[in-house]
C-alpha positions as CSV (number, residue, x, y, z in Angstrom):
1,C,3.9,-27.1,-36.9
2,Q,5.2,-29.0,-33.9
3,G,3.4,-28.9,-30.5
4,K,4.8,-27.0,-27.6
5,S,7.5,-28.8,-25.7
6,K,6.7,-29.1,-22.0
7,N,9.9,-27.3,-21.2
8,M,9.2,-24.3,-23.3
9,M,7.4,-21.1,-22.2
10,T,5.0,-19.5,-24.6
11,D,3.9,-15.9,-24.7
12,K,0.4,-17.1,-23.6
13,D,2.0,-18.9,-20.6
14,V,3.8,-15.7,-19.5
15,E,0.6,-13.6,-19.9
16,S,-1.4,-16.2,-18.0
17,M,1.0,-16.3,-15.1
18,I,1.0,-12.5,-14.7
19,T,-2.8,-12.3,-15.0
20,K,-3.2,-14.9,-12.2
21,M,-0.7,-13.1,-9.9
22,L,-2.5,-9.8,-10.4
23,G,-5.8,-11.5,-9.8
24,K,-4.5,-12.6,-6.4
25,L,-3.8,-8.9,-5.7
26,G,-7.3,-8.0,-6.8
27,T,-6.4,-6.1,-9.9
28,R,-6.8,-6.6,-13.6
29,N,-3.9,-7.1,-16.0
30,R,-3.4,-3.8,-17.7
31,F,0.2,-4.4,-18.5
32,I,1.6,-4.8,-21.9
33,I,3.6,-8.0,-21.8
34,M,6.0,-8.5,-24.6
35,P,8.9,-10.9,-25.5
36,C,12.1,-8.9,-26.1
37,A,15.3,-10.6,-27.0
38,T,17.3,-7.4,-26.2
39,V,16.6,-7.5,-22.5
40,E,18.9,-9.8,-20.5
41,N,16.1,-11.5,-18.5
42,C,13.0,-9.6,-17.5
43,Q,12.3,-5.9,-17.1
44,A,9.6,-3.7,-15.8
45,T,9.4,-0.4,-17.8
46,L,7.2,2.4,-18.9
47,Y,6.8,3.6,-22.5
48,D,4.6,6.6,-23.3
49,G,3.2,6.3,-19.8
50,R,2.1,2.7,-20.3
51,P,3.4,-0.1,-18.0
52,Y,5.3,-2.9,-19.8
53,I,6.8,-6.1,-18.6
54,L,9.4,-7.3,-21.1
55,Y,10.9,-10.7,-21.0
56,N,13.6,-12.6,-22.9
57,P,12.0,-15.9,-24.0
58,E,15.4,-17.6,-24.2
59,F,16.1,-16.6,-20.6
60,L,12.7,-17.9,-19.3
61,N,13.1,-21.1,-21.3
62,K,16.6,-21.6,-19.9
63,V,15.3,-21.2,-16.3
64,K,12.6,-23.7,-17.0
65,R,14.9,-26.2,-18.7
66,L,17.7,-26.0,-16.1
67,N,15.5,-26.4,-13.1
68,F,13.4,-29.4,-13.9
69,A,14.4,-32.9,-14.9
70,Q,12.2,-34.0,-17.9
71,K,10.3,-36.4,-15.6
72,D,9.7,-33.5,-13.1
73,L,8.4,-30.9,-15.6
74,P,5.2,-29.5,-14.3
75,D,1.9,-30.1,-16.0
76,A,0.2,-27.2,-17.6
77,D,-1.8,-26.4,-14.5
78,E,1.1,-26.6,-12.1
79,K,3.4,-23.7,-11.4
80,D,6.9,-22.9,-12.4
81,W,7.9,-21.2,-9.1
82,E,11.2,-19.7,-10.3
83,I,9.6,-18.1,-13.3
84,L,6.6,-16.9,-11.2
85,T,9.1,-15.3,-8.7
86,I,10.9,-13.5,-11.6
87,L,7.7,-12.1,-13.0
88,A,6.4,-11.2,-9.6
89,H,9.6,-9.3,-8.9
90,E,8.9,-7.2,-12.1
91,L,5.3,-6.7,-11.0
92,G,6.8,-5.5,-7.7
93,H,8.6,-2.6,-9.5
94,H,5.3,-1.5,-11.0
95,V,3.0,-1.9,-7.9
96,N,5.6,0.0,-5.8
97,H,5.8,2.8,-8.4
98,H,9.6,2.5,-8.9
99,L,9.3,3.6,-12.4
100,D,6.6,6.3,-12.4
101,N,6.9,7.8,-8.9
102,P,10.0,6.6,-7.1
103,L,10.8,7.9,-3.6
104,P,13.3,10.8,-3.9
105,D,16.0,9.0,-1.9
106,A,15.3,5.5,-3.3
107,K,18.4,3.7,-4.5
108,S,18.3,0.9,-7.1
109,R,19.4,-1.7,-4.5
110,D,16.5,-0.6,-2.2
111,Q,14.0,-0.9,-5.1
112,E,15.3,-4.4,-5.9
113,L,14.7,-5.5,-2.3
114,E,11.3,-3.9,-2.3
115,A,10.4,-5.8,-5.5
116,D,11.7,-9.0,-4.0
117,E,9.5,-8.4,-0.9
118,T,6.5,-8.0,-3.2
119,A,7.5,-11.2,-5.1
120,G,7.6,-13.2,-1.8
121,F,4.1,-11.8,-0.9
122,I,2.7,-12.8,-4.3
123,I,4.2,-16.3,-4.2
124,Y,2.5,-16.9,-0.9
125,L,-0.8,-15.8,-2.3
126,M,-0.2,-18.1,-5.3
127,G,0.1,-21.1,-2.9
128,G,3.9,-21.5,-3.0
129,T,6.2,-22.3,-0.1
130,L,8.9,-20.0,1.1
131,S,11.5,-22.3,-0.4
132,Q,9.7,-22.2,-3.8
133,A,9.7,-18.4,-3.6
134,Q,13.4,-18.3,-2.9
135,L,14.4,-21.1,-5.3
136,V,15.4,-18.7,-8.1
137,Y,17.8,-16.9,-5.9
138,H,19.5,-20.2,-5.0
139,N,19.7,-21.4,-8.5
140,S,20.6,-18.3,-10.4
141,N,23.9,-16.5,-10.9
142,I,23.0,-13.7,-8.5
143,S,26.1,-12.4,-6.9
144,D,26.7,-13.3,-3.2
145,E,28.3,-9.8,-2.8
146,G,25.9,-7.8,-5.0
147,N,27.0,-4.6,-6.9
148,Y,26.0,-1.0,-7.2
149,L,22.6,-1.9,-8.7
150,Y,21.8,-5.2,-7.0
151,P,22.0,-6.3,-3.4
152,P,23.8,-9.4,-2.3
153,R,22.0,-12.8,-2.5
154,K,21.5,-13.0,1.3
155,Q,19.6,-9.7,1.4
156,R,17.4,-10.7,-1.5
157,L,16.6,-14.0,0.2
158,E,15.7,-12.1,3.4
159,S,13.4,-9.7,1.4
160,I,11.6,-12.6,-0.2
161,A,11.1,-14.1,3.2
162,A,9.9,-10.8,4.7
163,G,7.2,-10.4,2.0
164,Y,6.2,-14.1,2.2
165,N,5.9,-13.9,6.0
166,E,3.9,-10.6,5.8
167,A,1.4,-12.3,3.5
168,A,1.3,-15.3,5.8
169,K,0.6,-13.1,8.7
170,N,-2.1,-11.1,6.9
171,Y,-3.7,-14.1,5.1
172,P,-3.2,-17.2,7.2
173,K,-4.0,-20.5,5.5
174,N,-5.6,-23.6,7.0
175,I,-7.4,-21.7,9.8
176,V,-9.4,-24.2,11.8
177,V,-12.4,-22.5,13.1
178,N,-14.0,-24.2,16.1
179,P,-17.2,-22.3,16.5
180,V,-18.5,-22.0,20.0
181,T,-21.8,-23.8,20.1
182,T,-24.5,-23.2,22.6
183,P,-26.1,-26.4,23.6
184,V,-29.7,-26.7,22.4
185,V,-32.0,-27.2,25.3
186,T,-35.2,-28.8,24.5
187,P,-38.0,-27.6,26.8
188,V,-39.5,-30.4,28.7
189,K,-43.3,-30.5,28.4
190,K,-45.1,-30.9,31.7
191,P,-47.7,-33.5,31.6
192,V,-51.2,-31.9,31.3
193,K,-53.4,-32.8,34.2
194,E,-56.7,-34.1,33.2
195,N,-59.6,-32.9,35.2
């Protein structure tokens, strides 16, 4: 059995990424996460009332291989921002209840933008930059014009930025706290007079 290539995702890698993202949101991973060669890329779905995230391993491995030169492949404890954004988008469908309780007037395109916004929020919490959060939308074959299901690239980038900026506003990093200090005054003892 050969060891895992650095440019291949394992099922354990995907599970770990999702668990870490959910941890940043303060929730446990109660999703069923499964590889599924019949989905085109990744998909949030419900089956018998249980939340699933299905992913095509070939798709994730292609994303990983295409976007890193061999010398630039991240170490195990570094992050693959594009894959994180894709998985965070699918989490966005679940946490926004697009599958189990969608808004009555919600259109698919609106739900996609809302999931993108959630992904931007999560990537900020994971420590990524805005450009890392948006990288997948620059590198993928997302349509500039969009279609009846998916919004155009520009709107998706704006939604990622909106979520990222909302997280940055609510959870600012590198806050320098300069506590106001009250000077300590040492009482001066008066000399005691000797009688």
